[in-house]
N, C-alpha and C positions, 0 to 999 in steps of 0.2 A: 863955379867958384864956391869955395867953402862958406863964405859969408852969406851966400844966397841959398844955401841948402834949407829944405823944409824942416829937417830934423838932423841931429848930429849922430844918430845911432843907426842910420840907414842911408842908402844911396838910391835915388830914383833910377839912375842909369842901371844899377845892379838889378833892381826890381823889374825893370823892363827887359833887358837883354837876356837874363838867365831864363825866365819862364818861356820866352819866345823860342830860345834855342831848344829847350826841352820839348816843347810842342812840335817844332819843326823836325826834330830828330825822331819823334815818336817814342820817347822813353819816359819812364817814371823815375822818381828820386830813388826808389829801391833798386833800380838797375845800375846805378853808379858804383863802380868798383874802385875807381881811382879819381882823386880830385886834386887839382893844383889851383891855389888861389894866390894871386899876386899879393905879396905881403911886405911891400917896402915900408909900411907903417904898421905898428902892432895892432891897430884896430881893424885893418882890412880883412883879415880872416873872419872876424866877427861879423862885419858887414856881409861878406860873401856867404857865410853859412846861414845867416838869418835871411838875407834877401834872395838867396837861391832856394829858400824854404827847405833846407836840409835839416833844420831843427827849429824849435820854437825860439823866437828872438828874445823873449824874456829870460831865457835860461842861458844865453850866450856866454856870460862870464864864467858861470859854474862849469859848463860843458868844456869851454876852452881850457880852463885850469886843469880839468881832469883828463884832457886830451881824448875826449870821446866825440869823434867827428864822423858821422852824425849818430845820435843815440839809437835811431830806429834800426840801423844796420851798420856795422863797422866798415867804413870805406877808408882806405889809406889816403892821407892828405899830405901834400907837400913832401913827397918822398925824397926829394933831393936836399931836404933840410930847410927849404924856403929861402927867400931872398935875404932875410936877416942873418942867416948863418951860412948859406951856400956861397953867395957873393952878390954884390949889387953894382953893376957897371953903369947904372943909369938907364939901362934898358933890360931889366930883369925879365920882362914878359917873354922874351925870346927863349930864355933858359927854362922858364916854366913850361912853355910850349914844347921845347926839346924833351923835357922829362916826360910829358904826356905821350909824345911819339915813341920814346924809348920803352915806356911801359907797354904800349900797344904792340910794339915789335918784339917784346920779350927780352930786351937786352939791357934793361936798366940795372945799375949796380945794386939798388935796393928793390929788386923786382917783386911786384905784388903777384903772387902765384894765382893764375886763373883769371886775371883781370881782363875783362872784355870791353868795358866802356870807361873812357876817361873824360872828365870834364875839366877844361882849363878856363879859368875866369880871371880877367884882368881889368884894370882901371886906367884911366888917363884923364888928362885935362883937369887936374885938381878935383877929382871925383865927379866931374861933369860928363864923362864918357865911360863906357864899359863895353867889353867884348867877351863873349862866351863861345868857346869852341868845344864841340862834342866829337870825340874821336873813338870810333868803334873798331874792333878787330873784324876780320872776315870769318864767315862760317866755312865749313869744309867744302861747300859747293861754290865758294867764291863770292857769296853775297855778304853785304854788311849786316851786322847785328842791329844797327840803327842807322838812320840817315846821317852821314857826316854833315855837320852843321856849323856855320859861323853866323853869329848874330851880334851886331854892333848897335849901340844906342848912345845918343847924346841927350843929356837931361835938359 
């Protein structure tokens, strides 16, 4: 519940689910080519970028305004326009996941050329739950570039 959050600029569920998914997939932040963050509310991309450690949390507002996600390496974020502009049916998380799948299949309308790893990060339960899915493409020999991973956390 929002009223029981430790801080209002971060989500414990985000901080737990994201790093566990990265660890299980065996990837580093620099490996991410494509990122989808559930953004039914304007502050959720800031939570996601900060809590996934894709940039320093103190600089969230400036980075978000300049659309530099993340500053260490440019990774395309919310390539379908995000829930606030694409559409929000009440279950936007499925559309974010669809976009990650399309990007990895190479069939997205706004395709990120050469994208090999997509991270899809969502929230539920009034910020008390979070899920992070890491979707890799396969190499020529049929192996995944990273371990496909789903990590869910309840705060």
